[in-house]
N, C-alpha and C positions, 0 to 999 in steps of 0.2 A: 504494499500499499504506500502511495506516495502522497505527501501533504505539501502542497505549494503555499507559501506565504508571500503574496505579491508585494506587500508594503515593505518588506525587508528583503526582497529578492533572495529568498531562501527556499530550497526544496529539501525536504527531509524524507528519507527512504528507509524502511526497515530492512536490514540485511541479516545474514547469519551471524555476523560478528557484532551487531548492535545498530545503531542508527548512523546512517550516511548522510552528512549535511553538505550540500552543494550551495555555495553562495555566489550571487551575481554582482556585477559591476554596474552601477548606475550610469556612468558615462558610456559604457559599451552598449547598454540597453538604449539609451537615448539616441547614440549615433546610428545604431541599426534601425530603430524606428523612423528616424528621420530620413535615412536613405530609403527604407521601404516605402515612405509616403512619396518621395521623389520618383521612385520607379513606378509606383501605382499611378501618379499623375502623368508620367511620360506615356504609359501604356494606354491610359484613358485618351490622351490627346491623339495618339497614333490611331486608335480605333476610330475616333471621331473624324480625323482627317481622311481615313480610308473611305469612310461612309460619304463624307462630302465629295471626294474625288469620284466615287462611283455614281453619285447623284448627278454631278457635273457632266459625266460622260454620257448620261441618258438625255441631256438637253440637246436639241437639234442645233447645229451650227448657226442657222439663220436667226435663232432667238438669243444667241449670246451677244450681249452688248454691255458696255459700262454704263452705270446709271449716271444721269447728269446731276451735277451739283445744283443745289437749290440756291437761287439768288438771294443775296442778303436782304433781310427784311428792313424795310424802311420804317423808321420810327414815326409813329403818329403822334405829333406834338398836339397837345390839347391845352386848354387853359386851366383844367382841373389838375393836371399833373405836371410835374417838372422832371426832366430826364437829368440824372447825375451820373457822371463817369465814376466807376468804382476804382479803376486802375488808370493812371495817367498814360496816355499814348495808346490806349486800347479801347476803340470806340465800340466794340461788341460787348464789352462788359460794363453794363449800365443798370441803373435802378430807377424806377419811377417812384417819385414821392408826391404827396399831396402839395399843390401850390397854394392852397388856402388855409394853411396851418396857422394857428395862433402863434404869437411871439414867445410864448412861455418856454 
């Protein structure tokens, strides 16, 4: 009979000569688990990529085209709101605030 104790990374087994204790190393366990997560993620990405390639191969060549970029939205300036740039030199990063706010 084997008794694992995950908190202490210890496994105890009953043998003919008594109890055999096998101790683990926290750093080794952590690095192995981290590596297994990376491998799992890579496998998952490769499976999804293979599915995407297979789906792309089924699309007829005359339907393959690059999507057009949307034109930049023009800001609709109204008297109720004031447009304020959040980042200097970046006109697409703006916020609208009420223009009729009290001076408090």
